[in-house]
C-alpha positions in Angstrom: 0.0 -0.1 -0.1 1.1 3.6 -0.5 2.8 5.7 2.3 3.7 9.3 2.6 7.2 10.5 3.5 8.5 13.9 4.3 12.0 15.0 4.7 12.8 18.4 6.3 9.9 20.1 4.6 7.7 22.9 5.9 5.3 23.4 3.3 2.1 22.5 5.0 2.2 18.7 4.3 1.4 16.8 7.5 4.4 14.9 8.9 3.4 11.1 9.0 5.2 8.7 10.8 6.1 5.3 9.5 5.0 3.3 12.9 1.5 4.4 12.3 -1.1 1.8 11.1 -1.7 1.6 7.4 -4.5 4.1 6.1 -4.3 5.9 9.5 -2.2 8.9 8.2 -4.4 12.0 8.2 -4.2 14.7 5.6 -5.9 17.8 6.5 -8.5 15.7 8.3 -9.0 13.3 5.3 -7.4 10.0 4.8 -5.1 9.8 1.8 -5.7 6.8 0.1 -4.5 5.4 -3.1 -5.8 2.4 -4.9 -3.5 1.1 -7.5 -4.9 0.1 -11.0 -2.8 -3.1 -11.2 -1.3 -4.5 -8.0 2.4 -3.8 -8.0 4.9 -6.3 -6.9 5.8 -3.9 -3.9 4.2 -1.0 -2.0 3.9 2.3 -4.1 5.6 5.2 -2.3 4.8 8.8 -2.8 7.9 10.7 -1.9 7.9 14.6 -1.4 11.6 15.8 -1.1 13.3 19.1 -0.9 16.5 19.5 -2.9 19.1 22.1 -2.8 17.4 24.3 -5.3 14.2 24.5 -3.0 12.2 22.6 -5.7 9.7 19.8 -4.8 9.6 16.5 -6.7 6.5 14.6 -6.4 6.5 10.9 -7.3 3.3 9.2 -7.7 3.4 5.5 -8.5 0.3 3.9 -9.3 -3.2 4.5 -7.6 -5.6 7.3 -8.6 -2.9 9.9 -8.9 -5.4 12.6 -9.9 -7.0 12.6 -6.4 -3.5 12.3 -4.7 -2.2 15.4 -6.5 -5.5 17.5 -5.7 -5.2 16.7 -2.1 -1.5 17.5 -2.1 -2.2 20.9 -3.4 -5.0 21.6 -1.0 -2.8 20.5 1.8 -0.1 22.9 0.7 -2.5 25.9 0.4 -4.4 25.4 3.7 -1.1 24.4 5.8 0.8 27.5 4.7 0.4 29.3 8.1 1.9 26.2 9.7 4.9 26.4 7.3 5.7 29.8 8.1 5.8 28.9 11.9 7.8 25.8 10.9 6.0 23.8 13.3 5.6 20.6 11.4 2.5 19.6 13.4 -0.5 17.7 12.0 -3.4 20.2 11.2 -7.0 19.2 11.8 -9.6 21.4 10.2 -11.3 21.7 13.6 -8.3 23.5 14.9 -7.8 25.9 11.9 -8.7 29.5 12.8 -12.3 30.4 11.8 -13.3 33.7 10.4 -15.3 35.6 12.8 -17.0 37.6 10.1 -17.7 41.4 10.5 -15.9 42.5 13.8 -17.6 45.5 15.6 -15.4 48.1 17.1 -16.1 51.3 18.9 -14.4 53.6 16.3 -16.1 51.7 13.6 -19.6 52.0 14.9 -19.1 55.7 15.6 -17.8 56.2 12.0 -20.7 54.3 10.6 -23.1 56.2 12.7 -21.6 59.3 11.6 -21.7 58.6 8.0 -25.3 57.4 8.3 -26.3 60.6 10.2 -24.7 62.9 7.4 -26.3 61.0 4.5 -29.8 61.6 6.2 -29.1 65.0 7.6 -31.1 67.8 6.0 -31.6 68.2 3.1 -30.6 64.5 2.8 -27.8 63.0 0.6 -29.3 59.5 0.4 -33.0 60.6 -0.3 -31.8 63.0 -2.9 -29.7 60.6 -4.8 -32.7 58.1 -4.4 -35.1 60.8 -5.8 -32.9 62.0 -8.5 -31.7 58.7 -10.1 -34.6 56.4 -9.3 -37.8 58.0 -8.4 -37.6 60.8 -11.2 -36.8 58.4 -13.8 -39.5 56.0 -13.0 -42.1 58.8 -12.6 -41.3 60.2 -16.1 -41.7 56.7 -17.6 -45.3 56.2 -16.2 -46.7 59.7 -16.0 -49.4 60.8 -18.5 -48.2 63.5 -21.1 -50.3 66.4 -22.3 -49.9 69.2 -24.7 -51.7 72.6 -25.1 -54.4 71.2 -27.8 -55.5 68.8 -24.8 -57.0 71.8 -22.9 -59.9 74.2 -23.2 -58.9 77.4 -21.4 -61.5 79.1 -19.2 -61.5 82.2 -17.5 -58.3 84.0 -16.3 -58.0 83.9 -12.4 -54.7 85.5 -11.9 -51.8 87.4 -13.4 -48.4 88.3 -12.1 -44.8 89.2 -13.2 -44.1 85.6 -14.1 -47.1 84.3 -15.7 -50.9 84.0 -16.1 -53.3 81.7 -14.6 -56.3 80.1 -16.0 -59.2 77.8 -15.1 -59.2 74.8 -17.8 -60.7 71.5 -18.5 -59.7 68.5 -20.8 -61.1 68.5 -24.3 -61.8 64.8 -24.0 -64.0 65.1 -20.9 -65.0 68.7 -19.9 -66.2 68.1 -16.5 -67.7 71.6 -16.0 -68.2 75.0 -17.5 -64.9 76.5 -15.7 -63.0 73.3 -15.5 -61.4 71.2 -12.8 -57.7 72.1 -13.7 -55.5 75.1 -13.5 -53.3 76.2 -16.1 -50.3 78.6 -15.8 -48.2 80.0 -18.7 -45.1 81.0 -17.4 -43.0 83.7 -18.8 -40.1 83.3 -16.7 -38.7 80.8 -14.3 -41.2 78.3 -15.7 -38.5 75.4 -16.0 -37.7 76.1 -12.3 -41.4 75.8 -11.2 -41.8 72.7 -13.1 -38.8 71.1 -11.4 -40.0 72.3 -8.0 -43.5 70.9 -8.4 -42.3 67.6 -9.6 -40.0 67.3 -6.6 -42.6 68.3 -4.1 -45.1 65.9 -5.8 -42.7 63.0 -5.1 -41.7 63.9 -1.6 -44.3 65.9 0.2 -47.3 66.2 -2.0 -49.7 67.2 0.8 -47.7 70.5 1.5 -48.2 72.2 -2.0 -51.0 72.3 -4.7 -51.7 69.1 -6.5 -49.3 69.4 -9.4 -50.2 67.3 -12.8 -47.8 68.1 -15.5 -45.5 70.7 -17.1 -44.0 71.3 -20.6 -42.4 73.5 -22.7 -44.4 74.7 -25.9 -42.1 75.7 -28.9 -43.2 77.4 -32.0 -41.7 79.1 -35.0 -44.2 82.0 -34.6 -43.9 82.9 -31.2 -41.5 82.7 -28.3 -41.3 79.4 -26.2 -43.8 79.2 -23.3 -43.9 76.9 -20.4 -47.2 75.5 -19.2 -48.1 74.0 -15.9 -51.1 72.1 -14.9 -52.7 71.5 -11.4 -55.9 70.0 -10.2 -58.2 72.7 -9.1 -58.5 72.6 -5.3 -59.9 75.9 -4.6 -59.7 79.8 -5.3 -59.6 81.1 -1.9 -56.2 82.3 -0.6 -55.1 83.2 2.9 -55.0 86.7 1.8 -58.6 86.7 0.7 -59.5 85.1 3.9 -57.7 87.5 6.1 -59.0 90.6 4.5 -62.6 89.6 5.3 -64.3 91.3 8.3 -65.3 87.9 9.3 -61.8 86.6 9.9 -60.8 84.2 11.7 -64.4 82.9 12.0 -64.8 82.3 8.2 -61.7 79.9 8.3 -63.5 78.0 11.0 -66.3 77.1 8.8 -64.0 76.2 5.9 -62.0 73.8 8.2 -64.9 72.1 10.1 -67.7 72.7 7.6 -69.7 74.3 10.6 -69.7 76.7 13.3 -68.4 75.7 16.7 -70.7 75.8 19.5 -68.5 78.4 21.4 -68.8 82.1 22.0 -66.9 84.5 20.1 -63.8 85.6 21.9 -60.0 85.7 22.0 -59.9 81.9 23.1 -61.9 81.0 20.1 -59.9 83.1 17.7 -56.6 81.9 19.2 -57.7 78.2 18.5 -58.3 79.1 14.7 -55.2 81.0 14.2 -53.2 78.2 16.1 -54.5 75.7 13.6 -53.6 77.9 10.6 -50.1 78.2 11.8 -49.8 74.7 12.5 -50.7 73.7 9.0 -48.4 76.4 7.5 -45.5 75.1 9.5 -46.1 71.6 8.6 -45.9 72.5 4.9 -42.8 74.6 5.5 -41.1 71.6 7.4 -41.8 69.3 4.5 -40.3 71.6 2.0 -37.2 72.4 4.1 -36.6 68.7 4.9 -36.1 68.1 1.2 -33.9 71.1 0.7 -36.4 73.6 -0.9 -36.6 77.2 0.3 -39.7 79.0 -1.0 -38.3 82.5 -0.5 -41.8 84.1 -1.2 -44.0 82.9 1.6 -46.9 85.5 1.9 -50.8 84.9 2.4 -51.3 85.4 -1.3 -49.1 82.2 -1.9 -51.2 80.0 0.6 -54.3 78.5 -0.8 -57.0 76.7 1.1 -57.6 73.2 -0.5 -61.4 72.4 -0.2 -60.8 68.7 -0.5 -58.4 68.2 2.2 -59.6 71.3 4.1 -56.1 72.3 4.7 -53.8 75.2 3.8 -51.1 74.5 1.0 -48.3 76.4 -0.5 -48.4 77.6 -4.2 -46.2 79.5 -6.5 -42.8 77.9 -6.4 -41.3 80.1 -9.1 -39.0 81.8 -6.7 -38.0 78.7 -4.8 -34.6 77.1 -4.7 -33.6 73.6 -4.6 -30.5 73.7 -2.3 -30.0 70.1 -2.5 -28.7 70.2 -6.1 -28.2 74.0 -6.3 -31.1 74.7 -8.8 -32.4 78.3 -9.1 -29.6 79.6 -6.6 -27.5 82.5 -7.9 -25.4 83.9 -5.0 -26.0 87.5 -5.5 -29.6 87.3 -6.7 -32.5 87.5 -4.7 -36.3 86.9 -5.4 -38.4 88.3 -2.7 -41.4 90.4 -1.7 -40.2 93.3 0.5 -43.3 93.4 2.6 -42.6 89.9 3.9 -39.0 89.3 3.4 -36.4 88.7 6.2 -33.6 91.5 6.8 -30.9 89.5 5.3 -32.5 89.3 1.9 -30.2 86.5 0.7 -30.7 83.0 1.9 -27.1 82.2 2.0 -23.9 84.3 2.2 -23.0 86.1 -1.0 -19.6 84.6 -0.8 -21.0 81.1 -1.3 -20.2 80.0 -5.0 -22.7 78.7 -7.5 -23.5 75.0 -7.1 -21.4 72.6 -8.9 -22.7 69.5 -10.7 -25.8 67.9 -9.3 -24.2 64.9 -7.7 -21.5 66.9 -6.0 -23.9 69.7 -4.9 -26.1 66.9 -3.2 -23.1 65.4 -1.5 -22.2 68.8 0.1 -25.6 70.1 0.7 -25.7 69.2 4.5 -22.6 71.2 5.3 -23.9 74.3 3.3 -27.3 73.9 4.9 -25.9 74.0 8.4 -23.5 76.8 7.7 -26.2 79.2 6.5 -29.4 77.8 7.8 -31.4 79.0 4.7 -34.9 77.9 5.9 -34.9 80.6 8.6 -35.6 83.2 5.7 -39.1 81.5 5.3 -39.7 81.4 9.1 -39.4 85.1 9.2 -41.9 85.4 6.6 -44.3 83.0 8.3 -43.8 85.0 11.5 -45.2 88.2 9.8 -48.2 86.2 8.7 -48.6 85.2 12.3 -48.4 88.8 13.3 -51.1 89.9 10.7 -53.5 87.3 11.8 -53.0 88.5 15.5 -53.4 92.3 14.7 -56.3 93.3 12.3 -54.7 96.7 11.9 -51.7 95.4 10.2 -53.4 93.2 7.6 -53.4 95.9 4.8 -50.2 96.4 2.5 -49.6 100.2 3.8 -49.9 99.2 7.5 -47.4 96.2 7.1 -44.8 98.6 5.3 -45.2 101.1 8.1 -44.8 98.2 10.6 -41.5 97.2 8.9 -40.1 100.7 9.1 -41.0 100.9 12.8 -39.3 97.5 13.3 -36.2 98.4 11.5 -35.9 101.5 13.7 -36.1 99.3 16.7 -33.3 97.0 15.3 -35.8 94.3 14.5 -36.6 93.7 18.1 -40.2 93.0 18.7 -40.0 93.6 22.3 -38.6 97.1 21.9 -41.3 97.7 19.3 -44.1 96.6 21.7 -42.7 98.8 24.4 -42.8 101.8 21.9 -46.4 101.3 20.6 -48.2 99.6 23.4 -48.7 102.8 25.7 -50.4 104.7 22.9 -51.8 101.9 20.8 -55.4 101.5 19.7 -58.0 99.0 20.4 -56.9 96.7 17.5 -53.4 96.6 18.7 -54.2 96.1 22.3 -56.6 93.2 21.3 -53.7 91.6 19.4 -51.4 91.8 22.4 -54.0 90.3 24.6 -54.6 87.3 22.2 -50.8 86.7 22.2 -50.6 86.9 25.9 -53.1 84.0 26.4 -51.8 80.9 28.3 -48.9 82.7 29.9 -47.9 84.5 26.7 -46.7 81.5 24.7 -48.0 83.0 21.5 -46.0 86.1 22.0 -43.0 84.0 22.6 -43.5 81.9 19.5 -43.8 85.1 17.5 -40.5 86.8 18.9 -38.7 83.4 18.1 -39.7 83.6 14.5 -39.2 87.3 13.8 -35.7 88.2 14.8 -32.9 90.1 13.0 -30.2 87.0 13.1 -31.3 84.1 11.0 -29.7 81.6 13.4 -31.7 83.0 16.6 -34.8 82.1 14.7 -36.6 78.7 15.3 -36.9 76.1 12.5 -40.1 74.9 11.5 -39.6 71.8 13.3 -38.7 73.7 16.6 -41.8 75.9 16.1 -43.9 72.8 15.8 -42.5 71.7 19.1 -43.3 75.0 20.7 -45.7 74.9 23.8 -48.0 77.1 21.5 -49.2 73.9 19.7 -49.6 71.6 22.7 -53.4 72.2 22.6 -55.3 70.6 19.6 -56.7 73.7 18.1 -59.9 73.4 16.0 -58.9 69.8 14.6 -57.5 66.8 16.5 -54.3 65.7 14.9 -54.0 62.4 13.0 -52.1 59.6 14.6 -49.0 60.2 12.3 -49.1 64.0 13.1 -49.3 63.4 16.8 -46.3 60.9 16.4 -44.4 63.4 14.6 -44.9 66.1 17.0 -44.0 63.9 20.0 -40.8 63.2 18.2 -40.2 66.9 17.6 -40.8 67.8 21.3 -38.5 65.0 22.5 -35.5 66.1 20.1 -36.0 69.9 19.9 -34.5 71.1 23.4 -33.6 74.6 24.5 -30.2 74.4 26.0 -29.6 78.2 26.2 -30.4 78.7 29.9 -28.1 75.6 30.6 -25.3 76.9 28.6 -25.5 80.4 30.4 -25.5 78.6 33.7 -22.4 76.6 32.9 -20.5 79.6 31.7 -21.4 81.8 34.7 -20.2 78.8 36.9 -16.9 78.4 35.1 -16.4 82.2 35.4 -17.2 82.2 39.0 -14.9 79.2 39.9 -12.2 80.8 37.6 -11.9 83.7 40.0 -12.1 81.7 43.2 -9.7 78.8 42.6 -5.8 79.0 42.0 -4.9 79.4 38.3 -8.1 81.3 37.6 -8.7 85.0 36.9 -8.8 87.5 39.7 -11.3 90.4 39.6 -8.4 92.8 38.8 -7.6 90.7 35.8 -11.0 90.6 34.5 -11.2 94.2 34.8 -8.1 94.6 32.8 -9.6 92.4 30.1 -12.5 94.6 29.9 -10.6 97.8 29.5 -8.4 96.4 26.7 -9.1 98.4 23.5 -8.1 97.6 20.1 -5.3 99.6 18.6 -6.5 102.0 15.8 -3.2 102.1 14.1 -1.0 99.3 13.0 2.7 98.9 11.9 3.8 98.9 8.4 4.0 95.1 8.3 0.3 94.6 9.4 -0.7 97.4 6.8 1.2 95.5 4.1 -0.4 92.2 5.2 -3.9 93.7 5.1 -3.4 95.2 1.7 -2.2 91.6 0.4 -5.4 90.1 1.8 -7.6 92.7 0.3 -6.2 92.0 -3.3 -6.5 88.3 -2.5 -10.1 88.8 -1.6 -10.8 90.8 -4.8 -9.1 88.1 -7.0 -11.2 85.4 -5.5 -14.4 87.4 -5.8 -13.6 88.0 -9.5 -13.0 84.2 -9.9 -16.2 83.3 -8.1 -18.3 85.8 -10.5 -16.7 84.1 -13.5 -17.5 80.8 -12.3 -21.1 81.8 -11.4 -21.6 83.0 -15.0 -20.2 79.8 -16.4 -22.3 77.7 -14.1 -25.4 79.9 -15.0 -24.9 79.1 -18.8 -24.2 75.4 -18.2 -27.4 75.1 -16.2 -29.4 77.0 -18.9 -28.3 74.2 -21.2 -29.0 71.4 -18.5 -32.8 72.5 -18.0 -33.6 71.7 -21.7 -32.7 68.1 -21.3 -35.4 67.1 -19.0 -38.2 69.5 -19.7 -41.0 68.0 -21.9 -41.5 69.7 -25.2 -44.3 70.1 -27.6 -43.4 70.8 -31.0 
């Protein structure tokens, strides 16, 4: 029978001893057996020897030599670790080190959680890529297509600087005289509005008007026109409702379909206004969570949907999609001066134009946290809150006058109240009384939204978690809305007072313990004044830095212009066209 012998080798072949019984030698947990085809006169020997040139000679005499060579190579490959250690011991499969799979470590877990948090941070890198490369593509494959000849235009219901709005119906099935669709012929920013409405329809359809389709009509006889189509949901805007003498009771009948069995008064009016503000903040939070800033929030752009009995946002022509950088130009602003925030720009003017869409999406959480552009809309929503509370501020002239007074008070509502309250009329006094209900939580919310610095304003999420919305208002929240509010209240905490307490404690301990500042040293620090004149080296450095800033500014402006031209070409690739 065959035997295996090794001489001074360390290649992982098990070392078998001649005194062992026949067929008892183990080769990696398997018996190495050979069966000769023809019985030889003597036992066949398989010899593995190592010569001076470190080469191996394998002699196989008889038997099933293919299986033997296969087992030998498997043995050499698996036994390599033992070869390196030169142990020469027999290796069993049960003793080989087993792979433990994925090993969890604390740094790895922290890194994974950090990456996951970044991908889902506002405005959402991971949802952005999914929306851009999956949802948008699938939607365009299955959505119905229309052209201008498919519609019968009805009466004109609105006209502005950027387009004309009509009632319309389909030619194939005219449902009524006036139609159940709304068509807008956009003269400018039409491509932007189509993009924004499609984004909103995929991500947060309940926040804005029900968008159907948008296309570009081209003709040799006239200029190209963008057409946008919505389902008709109602023609009453918040501006129309606020101007009524019955406000806010006229909204109560729209939301509930009936009049509550409660006496008229501040408490009832407060609950109606609270319901309107909650619906507006829910819509804004949905827009901001996907990276869209409206930039033109005002009562005229908030419509009441008769089907859902909620307020929705319309007119996204001035909106910007900061997830991919569409309709964002650093030194351009689109706003209504009556409701615009003091900063006018949603991001720093030093921010360059957005790069390509994938790169802009990947960097969007960083720019969002650096600039907090959503606070621009929050200021506008605060002014709407102010108009609903104060009847005397609901006209355009009164709002313009208020903005002038607020500017003189450095945009401090508390200072404005101190200046006007002693000599205010009955309407203003009634508004202050309404906001002072329940310990003044309405006034606190208002002052947290209308502030000069954007970073000091509440976000839409934080505003929804404010105690002003603890009570249900007119309508009880749905299960999902209630769950969402509970989550917001659990995550939105105000640590300002705690931070002040810690700073005061540190300052106090620093003056009392060894090594801390003494009162005399603190007084010296307070009395230090900056030098007005610098030396020649400092002046030269300042001149160099000034020149550097000018060069960077010029380069940024050039890149902005190139990006603007590139984007104008990029729009034409995905807007449907009617020839």
